[in-house]
mmCIF entry with sequence, helices, sheets and N, C-alpha, C, O atoms, coordinates in Angstrom:
data_MODEL
# 
_entry.id   MODEL 
# 
_entity.id                         1 
_entity.type                       polymer 
_entity.pdbx_number_of_molecules   1 
# 
_entity_poly.entity_id                      1 
_entity_poly.type                           'polypeptide(L)' 
_entity_poly.nstd_linkage                   no 
_entity_poly.nstd_monomer                   no 
_entity_poly.pdbx_seq_one_letter_code       MDGPADELEGGRGLDLLDLMARTWGVTSVGDHGKWVWFSLASQPDEVA 
_entity_poly.pdbx_seq_one_letter_code_can   MDGPADELEGGRGLDLLDLMARTWGVTSVGDHGKWVWFSLASQPDEVA 
_entity_poly.pdbx_strand_id                 A 
# 
loop_
_entity_poly_seq.entity_id 
_entity_poly_seq.num 
_entity_poly_seq.mon_id 
_entity_poly_seq.hetero 
1 1  MET n 
1 2  ASP n 
1 3  GLY n 
1 4  PRO n 
1 5  ALA n 
1 6  ASP n 
1 7  GLU n 
1 8  LEU n 
1 9  GLU n 
1 10 GLY n 
1 11 GLY n 
1 12 ARG n 
1 13 GLY n 
1 14 LEU n 
1 15 ASP n 
1 16 LEU n 
1 17 LEU n 
1 18 ASP n 
1 19 LEU n 
1 20 MET n 
1 21 ALA n 
1 22 ARG n 
1 23 THR n 
1 24 TRP n 
1 25 GLY n 
1 26 VAL n 
1 27 THR n 
1 28 SER n 
1 29 VAL n 
1 30 GLY n 
1 31 ASP n 
1 32 HIS n 
1 33 GLY n 
1 34 LYS n 
1 35 TRP n 
1 36 VAL n 
1 37 TRP n 
1 38 PHE n 
1 39 SER n 
1 40 LEU n 
1 41 ALA n 
1 42 SER n 
1 43 GLN n 
1 44 PRO n 
1 45 ASP n 
1 46 GLU n 
1 47 VAL n 
1 48 ALA n 
# 
_struct_asym.id          A 
_struct_asym.entity_id   1 
# 
loop_
_struct_conf.conf_type_id 
_struct_conf.id 
_struct_conf.pdbx_PDB_helix_id 
_struct_conf.beg_label_comp_id 
_struct_conf.beg_label_asym_id 
_struct_conf.beg_label_seq_id 
_struct_conf.pdbx_beg_PDB_ins_code 
_struct_conf.end_label_comp_id 
_struct_conf.end_label_asym_id 
_struct_conf.end_label_seq_id 
_struct_conf.pdbx_end_PDB_ins_code 
_struct_conf.beg_auth_comp_id 
_struct_conf.beg_auth_asym_id 
_struct_conf.beg_auth_seq_id 
_struct_conf.end_auth_comp_id 
_struct_conf.end_auth_asym_id 
_struct_conf.end_auth_seq_id 
_struct_conf.pdbx_PDB_helix_class 
_struct_conf.details 
_struct_conf.pdbx_PDB_helix_length 
HELX_P HELX_P1 AA1 ALA A 5  ? GLU A 7  ? ALA A 5  GLU A 7  5 ? 3 
HELX_P HELX_P2 AA2 GLY A 13 ? MET A 20 ? GLY A 13 MET A 20 1 ? 8 
HELX_P HELX_P3 AA3 PRO A 44 ? GLU A 46 ? PRO A 44 GLU A 46 5 ? 3 
# 
_struct_conf_type.id          HELX_P 
_struct_conf_type.criteria    ? 
_struct_conf_type.reference   ? 
# 
_struct_sheet.id               AA1 
_struct_sheet.type             ? 
_struct_sheet.number_strands   2 
_struct_sheet.details          ? 
# 
_struct_sheet_order.sheet_id     AA1 
_struct_sheet_order.range_id_1   1 
_struct_sheet_order.range_id_2   2 
_struct_sheet_order.offset       ? 
_struct_sheet_order.sense        anti-parallel 
# 
loop_
_struct_sheet_range.sheet_id 
_struct_sheet_range.id 
_struct_sheet_range.beg_label_comp_id 
_struct_sheet_range.beg_label_asym_id 
_struct_sheet_range.beg_label_seq_id 
_struct_sheet_range.pdbx_beg_PDB_ins_code 
_struct_sheet_range.end_label_comp_id 
_struct_sheet_range.end_label_asym_id 
_struct_sheet_range.end_label_seq_id 
_struct_sheet_range.pdbx_end_PDB_ins_code 
_struct_sheet_range.beg_auth_comp_id 
_struct_sheet_range.beg_auth_asym_id 
_struct_sheet_range.beg_auth_seq_id 
_struct_sheet_range.end_auth_comp_id 
_struct_sheet_range.end_auth_asym_id 
_struct_sheet_range.end_auth_seq_id 
AA1 1 ALA A 21 ? VAL A 29 ? ALA A 21 VAL A 29 
AA1 2 GLY A 33 ? LEU A 40 ? GLY A 33 LEU A 40 
# 
loop_
_atom_site.group_PDB 
_atom_site.id 
_atom_site.type_symbol 
_atom_site.label_atom_id 
_atom_site.label_alt_id 
_atom_site.label_comp_id 
_atom_site.label_asym_id 
_atom_site.label_entity_id 
_atom_site.label_seq_id 
_atom_site.pdbx_PDB_ins_code 
_atom_site.Cartn_x 
_atom_site.Cartn_y 
_atom_site.Cartn_z 
_atom_site.occupancy 
_atom_site.B_iso_or_equiv 
_atom_site.pdbx_formal_charge 
_atom_site.auth_seq_id 
_atom_site.auth_comp_id 
_atom_site.auth_asym_id 
_atom_site.auth_atom_id 
_atom_site.pdbx_PDB_model_num 
ATOM 1   N N  . MET A 1 1  ? -9.048  -8.057  -4.833  1.00 0.00 ? 1  MET A N  1 
ATOM 2   C CA . MET A 1 1  ? -8.446  -9.128  -4.084  1.00 0.00 ? 1  MET A CA 1 
ATOM 3   C C  . MET A 1 1  ? -9.464  -9.931  -3.324  1.00 0.00 ? 1  MET A C  1 
ATOM 4   O O  . MET A 1 1  ? -10.459 -9.386  -2.844  1.00 0.00 ? 1  MET A O  1 
ATOM 5   N N  . ASP A 1 2  ? -9.241  -11.166 -3.212  1.00 0.00 ? 2  ASP A N  1 
ATOM 6   C CA . ASP A 1 2  ? -10.128 -12.058 -2.476  1.00 0.00 ? 2  ASP A CA 1 
ATOM 7   C C  . ASP A 1 2  ? -9.533  -12.391 -1.132  1.00 0.00 ? 2  ASP A C  1 
ATOM 8   O O  . ASP A 1 2  ? -8.359  -12.756 -1.068  1.00 0.00 ? 2  ASP A O  1 
ATOM 9   N N  . GLY A 1 3  ? -10.281 -12.284 -0.060  1.00 0.00 ? 3  GLY A N  1 
ATOM 10  C CA . GLY A 1 3  ? -9.795  -12.619 1.248   1.00 0.00 ? 3  GLY A CA 1 
ATOM 11  C C  . GLY A 1 3  ? -8.904  -11.603 1.845   1.00 0.00 ? 3  GLY A C  1 
ATOM 12  O O  . GLY A 1 3  ? -8.431  -10.696 1.160   1.00 0.00 ? 3  GLY A O  1 
ATOM 13  N N  . PRO A 1 4  ? -8.645  -11.747 3.211   1.00 0.00 ? 4  PRO A N  1 
ATOM 14  C CA . PRO A 1 4  ? -7.726  -10.825 3.900   1.00 0.00 ? 4  PRO A CA 1 
ATOM 15  C C  . PRO A 1 4  ? -6.342  -10.904 3.311   1.00 0.00 ? 4  PRO A C  1 
ATOM 16  O O  . PRO A 1 4  ? -5.909  -11.959 2.847   1.00 0.00 ? 4  PRO A O  1 
ATOM 17  N N  . ALA A 1 5  ? -5.619  -9.733  3.333   1.00 0.00 ? 5  ALA A N  1 
ATOM 18  C CA . ALA A 1 5  ? -4.304  -9.613  2.795   1.00 0.00 ? 5  ALA A CA 1 
ATOM 19  C C  . ALA A 1 5  ? -3.333  -10.633 3.333   1.00 0.00 ? 5  ALA A C  1 
ATOM 20  O O  . ALA A 1 5  ? -2.504  -11.178 2.604   1.00 0.00 ? 5  ALA A O  1 
ATOM 21  N N  . ASP A 1 6  ? -3.451  -10.884 4.636   1.00 0.00 ? 6  ASP A N  1 
ATOM 22  C CA . ASP A 1 6  ? -2.480  -11.844 5.283   1.00 0.00 ? 6  ASP A CA 1 
ATOM 23  C C  . ASP A 1 6  ? -2.701  -13.302 4.906   1.00 0.00 ? 6  ASP A C  1 
ATOM 24  O O  . ASP A 1 6  ? -1.912  -14.169 5.284   1.00 0.00 ? 6  ASP A O  1 
ATOM 25  N N  . GLU A 1 7  ? -3.772  -13.579 4.160   1.00 0.00 ? 7  GLU A N  1 
ATOM 26  C CA . GLU A 1 7  ? -4.104  -14.946 3.700   1.00 0.00 ? 7  GLU A CA 1 
ATOM 27  C C  . GLU A 1 7  ? -3.782  -15.143 2.276   1.00 0.00 ? 7  GLU A C  1 
ATOM 28  O O  . GLU A 1 7  ? -3.880  -16.271 1.794   1.00 0.00 ? 7  GLU A O  1 
ATOM 29  N N  . LEU A 1 8  ? -3.389  -14.096 1.532   1.00 0.00 ? 8  LEU A N  1 
ATOM 30  C CA . LEU A 1 8  ? -3.118  -14.193 0.144   1.00 0.00 ? 8  LEU A CA 1 
ATOM 31  C C  . LEU A 1 8  ? -1.793  -14.911 -0.136  1.00 0.00 ? 8  LEU A C  1 
ATOM 32  O O  . LEU A 1 8  ? -0.840  -14.757 0.628   1.00 0.00 ? 8  LEU A O  1 
ATOM 33  N N  . GLU A 1 9  ? -1.719  -15.693 -1.221  1.00 0.00 ? 9  GLU A N  1 
ATOM 34  C CA . GLU A 1 9  ? -0.573  -16.501 -1.491  1.00 0.00 ? 9  GLU A CA 1 
ATOM 35  C C  . GLU A 1 9  ? 0.388   -15.742 -2.435  1.00 0.00 ? 9  GLU A C  1 
ATOM 36  O O  . GLU A 1 9  ? 1.535   -16.160 -2.598  1.00 0.00 ? 9  GLU A O  1 
ATOM 37  N N  . GLY A 1 10 ? -0.054  -14.654 -3.047  1.00 0.00 ? 10 GLY A N  1 
ATOM 38  C CA . GLY A 1 10 ? 0.793   -13.901 -3.954  1.00 0.00 ? 10 GLY A CA 1 
ATOM 39  C C  . GLY A 1 10 ? 0.642   -12.418 -3.818  1.00 0.00 ? 10 GLY A C  1 
ATOM 40  O O  . GLY A 1 10 ? -0.141  -11.949 -2.992  1.00 0.00 ? 10 GLY A O  1 
ATOM 41  N N  . GLY A 1 11 ? 1.399   -11.638 -4.636  1.00 0.00 ? 11 GLY A N  1 
ATOM 42  C CA . GLY A 1 11 ? 1.186   -10.181 -4.575  1.00 0.00 ? 11 GLY A CA 1 
ATOM 43  C C  . GLY A 1 11 ? 2.077   -9.408  -3.640  1.00 0.00 ? 11 GLY A C  1 
ATOM 44  O O  . GLY A 1 11 ? 1.899   -8.206  -3.442  1.00 0.00 ? 11 GLY A O  1 
ATOM 45  N N  . ARG A 1 12 ? 3.046   -10.109 -3.058  1.00 0.00 ? 12 ARG A N  1 
ATOM 46  C CA . ARG A 1 12 ? 3.944   -9.403  -2.149  1.00 0.00 ? 12 ARG A CA 1 
ATOM 47  C C  . ARG A 1 12 ? 5.283   -9.133  -2.743  1.00 0.00 ? 12 ARG A C  1 
ATOM 48  O O  . ARG A 1 12 ? 6.107   -8.506  -2.077  1.00 0.00 ? 12 ARG A O  1 
ATOM 49  N N  . GLY A 1 13 ? 5.576   -9.568  -3.979  1.00 0.00 ? 13 GLY A N  1 
ATOM 50  C CA . GLY A 1 13 ? 6.856   -9.498  -4.559  1.00 0.00 ? 13 GLY A CA 1 
ATOM 51  C C  . GLY A 1 13 ? 7.485   -8.082  -4.605  1.00 0.00 ? 13 GLY A C  1 
ATOM 52  O O  . GLY A 1 13 ? 8.648   -7.873  -4.259  1.00 0.00 ? 13 GLY A O  1 
ATOM 53  N N  . LEU A 1 14 ? 6.647   -7.128  -5.053  1.00 0.00 ? 14 LEU A N  1 
ATOM 54  C CA . LEU A 1 14 ? 7.206   -5.736  -5.173  1.00 0.00 ? 14 LEU A CA 1 
ATOM 55  C C  . LEU A 1 14 ? 7.350   -5.096  -3.766  1.00 0.00 ? 14 LEU A C  1 
ATOM 56  O O  . LEU A 1 14 ? 8.203   -4.228  -3.584  1.00 0.00 ? 14 LEU A O  1 
ATOM 57  N N  . ASP A 1 15 ? 6.538   -5.508  -2.776  1.00 0.00 ? 15 ASP A N  1 
ATOM 58  C CA . ASP A 1 15 ? 6.720   -5.062  -1.435  1.00 0.00 ? 15 ASP A CA 1 
ATOM 59  C C  . ASP A 1 15 ? 8.067   -5.528  -0.891  1.00 0.00 ? 15 ASP A C  1 
ATOM 60  O O  . ASP A 1 15 ? 8.804   -4.740  -0.299  1.00 0.00 ? 15 ASP A O  1 
ATOM 61  N N  . LEU A 1 16 ? 8.387   -6.785  -1.085  1.00 0.00 ? 16 LEU A N  1 
ATOM 62  C CA . LEU A 1 16 ? 9.640   -7.384  -0.648  1.00 0.00 ? 16 LEU A CA 1 
ATOM 63  C C  . LEU A 1 16 ? 10.834  -6.715  -1.404  1.00 0.00 ? 16 LEU A C  1 
ATOM 64  O O  . LEU A 1 16 ? 11.870  -6.396  -0.821  1.00 0.00 ? 16 LEU A O  1 
ATOM 65  N N  . LEU A 1 17 ? 10.625  -6.527  -2.708  1.00 0.00 ? 17 LEU A N  1 
ATOM 66  C CA . LEU A 1 17 ? 11.690  -5.858  -3.491  1.00 0.00 ? 17 LEU A CA 1 
ATOM 67  C C  . LEU A 1 17 ? 11.972  -4.467  -2.940  1.00 0.00 ? 17 LEU A C  1 
ATOM 68  O O  . LEU A 1 17 ? 13.128  -4.068  -2.804  1.00 0.00 ? 17 LEU A O  1 
ATOM 69  N N  . ASP A 1 18 ? 10.921  -3.739  -2.626  1.00 0.00 ? 18 ASP A N  1 
ATOM 70  C CA . ASP A 1 18 ? 11.132  -2.372  -2.115  1.00 0.00 ? 18 ASP A CA 1 
ATOM 71  C C  . ASP A 1 18 ? 11.838  -2.380  -0.792  1.00 0.00 ? 18 ASP A C  1 
ATOM 72  O O  . ASP A 1 18 ? 12.569  -1.430  -0.511  1.00 0.00 ? 18 ASP A O  1 
ATOM 73  N N  . LEU A 1 19 ? 11.675  -3.381  0.044   1.00 0.00 ? 19 LEU A N  1 
ATOM 74  C CA . LEU A 1 19 ? 12.336  -3.463  1.324   1.00 0.00 ? 19 LEU A CA 1 
ATOM 75  C C  . LEU A 1 19 ? 13.800  -3.849  1.110   1.00 0.00 ? 19 LEU A C  1 
ATOM 76  O O  . LEU A 1 19 ? 14.675  -3.347  1.816   1.00 0.00 ? 19 LEU A O  1 
ATOM 77  N N  . MET A 1 20 ? 14.071  -4.706  0.176   1.00 0.00 ? 20 MET A N  1 
ATOM 78  C CA . MET A 1 20 ? 15.425  -5.288  0.043   1.00 0.00 ? 20 MET A CA 1 
ATOM 79  C C  . MET A 1 20 ? 16.347  -4.612  -0.926  1.00 0.00 ? 20 MET A C  1 
ATOM 80  O O  . MET A 1 20 ? 17.566  -4.679  -0.771  1.00 0.00 ? 20 MET A O  1 
ATOM 81  N N  . ALA A 1 21 ? 15.790  -3.952  -1.936  1.00 0.00 ? 21 ALA A N  1 
ATOM 82  C CA . ALA A 1 21 ? 16.591  -3.350  -3.027  1.00 0.00 ? 21 ALA A CA 1 
ATOM 83  C C  . ALA A 1 21 ? 17.057  -1.885  -2.660  1.00 0.00 ? 21 ALA A C  1 
ATOM 84  O O  . ALA A 1 21 ? 16.355  -1.159  -1.956  1.00 0.00 ? 21 ALA A O  1 
ATOM 85  N N  . ARG A 1 22 ? 18.200  -1.510  -3.140  1.00 0.00 ? 22 ARG A N  1 
ATOM 86  C CA . ARG A 1 22 ? 18.667  -0.167  -2.969  1.00 0.00 ? 22 ARG A CA 1 
ATOM 87  C C  . ARG A 1 22 ? 17.872  0.720   -3.875  1.00 0.00 ? 22 ARG A C  1 
ATOM 88  O O  . ARG A 1 22 ? 17.378  1.764   -3.449  1.00 0.00 ? 22 ARG A O  1 
ATOM 89  N N  . THR A 1 23 ? 17.730  0.302   -5.195  1.00 0.00 ? 23 THR A N  1 
ATOM 90  C CA . THR A 1 23 ? 16.916  0.969   -6.153  1.00 0.00 ? 23 THR A CA 1 
ATOM 91  C C  . THR A 1 23 ? 16.236  -0.085  -7.031  1.00 0.00 ? 23 THR A C  1 
ATOM 92  O O  . THR A 1 23 ? 16.735  -1.201  -7.173  1.00 0.00 ? 23 THR A O  1 
ATOM 93  N N  . TRP A 1 24 ? 15.129  0.271   -7.599  1.00 0.00 ? 24 TRP A N  1 
ATOM 94  C CA . TRP A 1 24 ? 14.413  -0.637  -8.508  1.00 0.00 ? 24 TRP A CA 1 
ATOM 95  C C  . TRP A 1 24 ? 13.454  0.146   -9.369  1.00 0.00 ? 24 TRP A C  1 
ATOM 96  O O  . TRP A 1 24 ? 13.099  1.281   -9.051  1.00 0.00 ? 24 TRP A O  1 
ATOM 97  N N  . GLY A 1 25 ? 13.023  -0.480  -10.492 1.00 0.00 ? 25 GLY A N  1 
ATOM 98  C CA . GLY A 1 25 ? 12.098  0.138   -11.375 1.00 0.00 ? 25 GLY A CA 1 
ATOM 99  C C  . GLY A 1 25 ? 11.537  -0.833  -12.405 1.00 0.00 ? 25 GLY A C  1 
ATOM 100 O O  . GLY A 1 25 ? 11.893  -2.011  -12.441 1.00 0.00 ? 25 GLY A O  1 
ATOM 101 N N  . VAL A 1 26 ? 10.659  -0.310  -13.231 1.00 0.00 ? 26 VAL A N  1 
ATOM 102 C CA . VAL A 1 26 ? 9.980   -1.166  -14.254 1.00 0.00 ? 26 VAL A CA 1 
ATOM 103 C C  . VAL A 1 26 ? 10.210  -0.508  -15.590 1.00 0.00 ? 26 VAL A C  1 
ATOM 104 O O  . VAL A 1 26 ? 10.067  0.709   -15.710 1.00 0.00 ? 26 VAL A O  1 
ATOM 105 N N  . THR A 1 27 ? 10.574  -1.303  -16.627 1.00 0.00 ? 27 THR A N  1 
ATOM 106 C CA . THR A 1 27 ? 10.735  -0.796  -17.971 1.00 0.00 ? 27 THR A CA 1 
ATOM 107 C C  . THR A 1 27 ? 9.891   -1.628  -18.901 1.00 0.00 ? 27 THR A C  1 
ATOM 108 O O  . THR A 1 27 ? 9.941   -2.858  -18.895 1.00 0.00 ? 27 THR A O  1 
ATOM 109 N N  . SER A 1 28 ? 9.091   -0.906  -19.724 1.00 0.00 ? 28 SER A N  1 
ATOM 110 C CA . SER A 1 28 ? 8.261   -1.638  -20.739 1.00 0.00 ? 28 SER A CA 1 
ATOM 111 C C  . SER A 1 28 ? 9.125   -2.223  -21.825 1.00 0.00 ? 28 SER A C  1 
ATOM 112 O O  . SER A 1 28 ? 10.112  -1.650  -22.286 1.00 0.00 ? 28 SER A O  1 
ATOM 113 N N  . VAL A 1 29 ? 8.655   -3.481  -22.225 1.00 0.00 ? 29 VAL A N  1 
ATOM 114 C CA . VAL A 1 29 ? 9.363   -4.181  -23.288 1.00 0.00 ? 29 VAL A CA 1 
ATOM 115 C C  . VAL A 1 29 ? 8.317   -4.562  -24.323 1.00 0.00 ? 29 VAL A C  1 
ATOM 116 O O  . VAL A 1 29 ? 7.456   -5.396  -24.044 1.00 0.00 ? 29 VAL A O  1 
ATOM 117 N N  . GLY A 1 30 ? 8.369   -3.994  -25.463 1.00 0.00 ? 30 GLY A N  1 
ATOM 118 C CA . GLY A 1 30 ? 7.385   -4.305  -26.541 1.00 0.00 ? 30 GLY A CA 1 
ATOM 119 C C  . GLY A 1 30 ? 5.951   -3.905  -26.123 1.00 0.00 ? 30 GLY A C  1 
ATOM 120 O O  . GLY A 1 30 ? 5.733   -3.025  -25.290 1.00 0.00 ? 30 GLY A O  1 
ATOM 121 N N  . ASP A 1 31 ? 5.019   -4.588  -26.735 1.00 0.00 ? 31 ASP A N  1 
ATOM 122 C CA . ASP A 1 31 ? 3.616   -4.265  -26.434 1.00 0.00 ? 31 ASP A CA 1 
ATOM 123 C C  . ASP A 1 31 ? 3.026   -4.993  -25.212 1.00 0.00 ? 31 ASP A C  1 
ATOM 124 O O  . ASP A 1 31 ? 2.020   -4.581  -24.635 1.00 0.00 ? 31 ASP A O  1 
ATOM 125 N N  . HIS A 1 32 ? 3.702   -6.097  -24.846 1.00 0.00 ? 32 HIS A N  1 
ATOM 126 C CA . HIS A 1 32 ? 3.081   -6.966  -23.813 1.00 0.00 ? 32 HIS A CA 1 
ATOM 127 C C  . HIS A 1 32 ? 3.995   -7.378  -22.725 1.00 0.00 ? 32 HIS A C  1 
ATOM 128 O O  . HIS A 1 32 ? 3.683   -8.329  -22.009 1.00 0.00 ? 32 HIS A O  1 
ATOM 129 N N  . GLY A 1 33 ? 5.093   -6.737  -22.550 1.00 0.00 ? 33 GLY A N  1 
ATOM 130 C CA . GLY A 1 33 ? 6.015   -7.162  -21.554 1.00 0.00 ? 33 GLY A CA 1 
ATOM 131 C C  . GLY A 1 33 ? 6.610   -6.096  -20.707 1.00 0.00 ? 33 GLY A C  1 
ATOM 132 O O  . GLY A 1 33 ? 6.433   -4.913  -20.996 1.00 0.00 ? 33 GLY A O  1 
ATOM 133 N N  . LYS A 1 34 ? 7.302   -6.458  -19.683 1.00 0.00 ? 34 LYS A N  1 
ATOM 134 C CA . LYS A 1 34 ? 8.025   -5.503  -18.816 1.00 0.00 ? 34 LYS A CA 1 
ATOM 135 C C  . LYS A 1 34 ? 9.198   -6.152  -18.171 1.00 0.00 ? 34 LYS A C  1 
ATOM 136 O O  . LYS A 1 34 ? 9.191   -7.358  -17.921 1.00 0.00 ? 34 LYS A O  1 
ATOM 137 N N  . TRP A 1 35 ? 10.169  -5.405  -17.907 1.00 0.00 ? 35 TRP A N  1 
ATOM 138 C CA . TRP A 1 35 ? 11.355  -5.861  -17.068 1.00 0.00 ? 35 TRP A CA 1 
ATOM 139 C C  . TRP A 1 35 ? 11.268  -5.149  -15.736 1.00 0.00 ? 35 TRP A C  1 
ATOM 140 O O  . TRP A 1 35 ? 11.102  -3.930  -15.688 1.00 0.00 ? 35 TRP A O  1 
ATOM 141 N N  . VAL A 1 36 ? 11.383  -5.915  -14.636 1.00 0.00 ? 36 VAL A N  1 
ATOM 142 C CA . VAL A 1 36 ? 11.585  -5.295  -13.331 1.00 0.00 ? 36 VAL A CA 1 
ATOM 143 C C  . VAL A 1 36 ? 13.070  -5.425  -12.993 1.00 0.00 ? 36 VAL A C  1 
ATOM 144 O O  . VAL A 1 36 ? 13.596  -6.533  -12.890 1.00 0.00 ? 36 VAL A O  1 
ATOM 145 N N  . TRP A 1 37 ? 13.731  -4.294  -12.824 1.00 0.00 ? 37 TRP A N  1 
ATOM 146 C CA . TRP A 1 37 ? 15.167  -4.305  -12.540 1.00 0.00 ? 37 TRP A CA 1 
ATOM 147 C C  . TRP A 1 37 ? 15.351  -3.794  -11.119 1.00 0.00 ? 37 TRP A C  1 
ATOM 148 O O  . TRP A 1 37 ? 14.503  -3.097  -10.563 1.00 0.00 ? 37 TRP A O  1 
ATOM 149 N N  . PHE A 1 38 ? 16.553  -4.189  -10.525 1.00 0.00 ? 38 PHE A N  1 
ATOM 150 C CA . PHE A 1 38 ? 16.855  -3.788  -9.162  1.00 0.00 ? 38 PHE A CA 1 
ATOM 151 C C  . PHE A 1 38 ? 18.347  -3.816  -8.956  1.00 0.00 ? 38 PHE A C  1 
ATOM 152 O O  . PHE A 1 38 ? 19.102  -4.419  -9.719  1.00 0.00 ? 38 PHE A O  1 
ATOM 153 N N  . SER A 1 39 ? 18.749  -3.134  -7.884  1.00 0.00 ? 39 SER A N  1 
ATOM 154 C CA . SER A 1 39 ? 20.147  -3.097  -7.437  1.00 0.00 ? 39 SER A CA 1 
ATOM 155 C C  . SER A 1 39 ? 20.091  -3.433  -5.967  1.00 0.00 ? 39 SER A C  1 
ATOM 156 O O  . SER A 1 39 ? 19.346  -2.834  -5.191  1.00 0.00 ? 39 SER A O  1 
ATOM 157 N N  . LEU A 1 40 ? 20.906  -4.417  -5.607  1.00 0.00 ? 40 LEU A N  1 
ATOM 158 C CA . LEU A 1 40 ? 20.984  -4.846  -4.174  1.00 0.00 ? 40 LEU A CA 1 
ATOM 159 C C  . LEU A 1 40 ? 22.287  -4.327  -3.554  1.00 0.00 ? 40 LEU A C  1 
ATOM 160 O O  . LEU A 1 40 ? 23.300  -4.188  -4.240  1.00 0.00 ? 40 LEU A O  1 
ATOM 161 N N  . ALA A 1 41 ? 22.246  -4.054  -2.290  1.00 0.00 ? 41 ALA A N  1 
ATOM 162 C CA . ALA A 1 41 ? 23.426  -3.583  -1.564  1.00 0.00 ? 41 ALA A CA 1 
ATOM 163 C C  . ALA A 1 41 ? 24.415  -4.759  -1.400  1.00 0.00 ? 41 ALA A C  1 
ATOM 164 O O  . ALA A 1 41 ? 23.992  -5.903  -1.238  1.00 0.00 ? 41 ALA A O  1 
ATOM 165 N N  . SER A 1 42 ? 25.688  -4.482  -1.441  1.00 0.00 ? 42 SER A N  1 
ATOM 166 C CA . SER A 1 42 ? 26.684  -5.606  -1.295  1.00 0.00 ? 42 SER A CA 1 
ATOM 167 C C  . SER A 1 42 ? 26.825  -5.973  0.168   1.00 0.00 ? 42 SER A C  1 
ATOM 168 O O  . SER A 1 42 ? 27.258  -7.079  0.492   1.00 0.00 ? 42 SER A O  1 
ATOM 169 N N  . GLN A 1 43 ? 26.474  -5.087  1.031   1.00 0.00 ? 43 GLN A N  1 
ATOM 170 C CA . GLN A 1 43 ? 26.498  -5.353  2.540   1.00 0.00 ? 43 GLN A CA 1 
ATOM 171 C C  . GLN A 1 43 ? 25.204  -5.064  3.112   1.00 0.00 ? 43 GLN A C  1 
ATOM 172 O O  . GLN A 1 43 ? 24.556  -4.119  2.662   1.00 0.00 ? 43 GLN A O  1 
ATOM 173 N N  . PRO A 1 44 ? 24.724  -5.831  4.128   1.00 0.00 ? 44 PRO A N  1 
ATOM 174 C CA . PRO A 1 44 ? 23.388  -5.555  4.672   1.00 0.00 ? 44 PRO A CA 1 
ATOM 175 C C  . PRO A 1 44 ? 23.144  -4.153  5.212   1.00 0.00 ? 44 PRO A C  1 
ATOM 176 O O  . PRO A 1 44 ? 22.035  -3.627  5.128   1.00 0.00 ? 44 PRO A O  1 
ATOM 177 N N  . ASP A 1 45 ? 24.164  -3.573  5.751   1.00 0.00 ? 45 ASP A N  1 
ATOM 178 C CA . ASP A 1 45 ? 23.947  -2.203  6.339   1.00 0.00 ? 45 ASP A CA 1 
ATOM 179 C C  . ASP A 1 45 ? 23.930  -1.109  5.255   1.00 0.00 ? 45 ASP A C  1 
ATOM 180 O O  . ASP A 1 45 ? 23.795  0.065   5.599   1.00 0.00 ? 45 ASP A O  1 
ATOM 181 N N  . GLU A 1 46 ? 24.054  -1.432  4.023   1.00 0.00 ? 46 GLU A N  1 
ATOM 182 C CA . GLU A 1 46 ? 23.954  -0.437  2.920   1.00 0.00 ? 46 GLU A CA 1 
ATOM 183 C C  . GLU A 1 46 ? 22.554  -0.195  2.428   1.00 0.00 ? 46 GLU A C  1 
ATOM 184 O O  . GLU A 1 46 ? 22.314  0.725   1.647   1.00 0.00 ? 46 GLU A O  1 
ATOM 185 N N  . VAL A 1 47 ? 21.611  -1.027  2.885   1.00 0.00 ? 47 VAL A N  1 
ATOM 186 C CA . VAL A 1 47 ? 20.186  -0.872  2.497   1.00 0.00 ? 47 VAL A CA 1 
ATOM 187 C C  . VAL A 1 47 ? 19.565  0.413   3.165   1.00 0.00 ? 47 VAL A C  1 
ATOM 188 O O  . VAL A 1 47 ? 19.623  0.568   4.385   1.00 0.00 ? 47 VAL A O  1 
ATOM 189 N N  . ALA A 1 48 ? 18.997  1.290   2.366   1.00 0.00 ? 48 ALA A N  1 
ATOM 190 C CA . ALA A 1 48 ? 18.471  2.516   2.928   1.00 0.00 ? 48 ALA A CA 1 
ATOM 191 C C  . ALA A 1 48 ? 17.108  2.257   3.585   1.00 0.00 ? 48 ALA A C  1 
ATOM 192 O O  . ALA A 1 48 ? 16.496  3.180   4.122   1.00 0.00 ? 48 ALA A O  1 
# 
């Protein structure tokens, strides 16, 4: 990574997903792809 972490413009997506999603994971698709899947709580107080 270049520069301090708080100055980076990208790379926070999975950190945010981890905070917001009830569950999530990654599944490989073919030789060059992946799906990132997630489940969100229907109510804000359901997030663990």
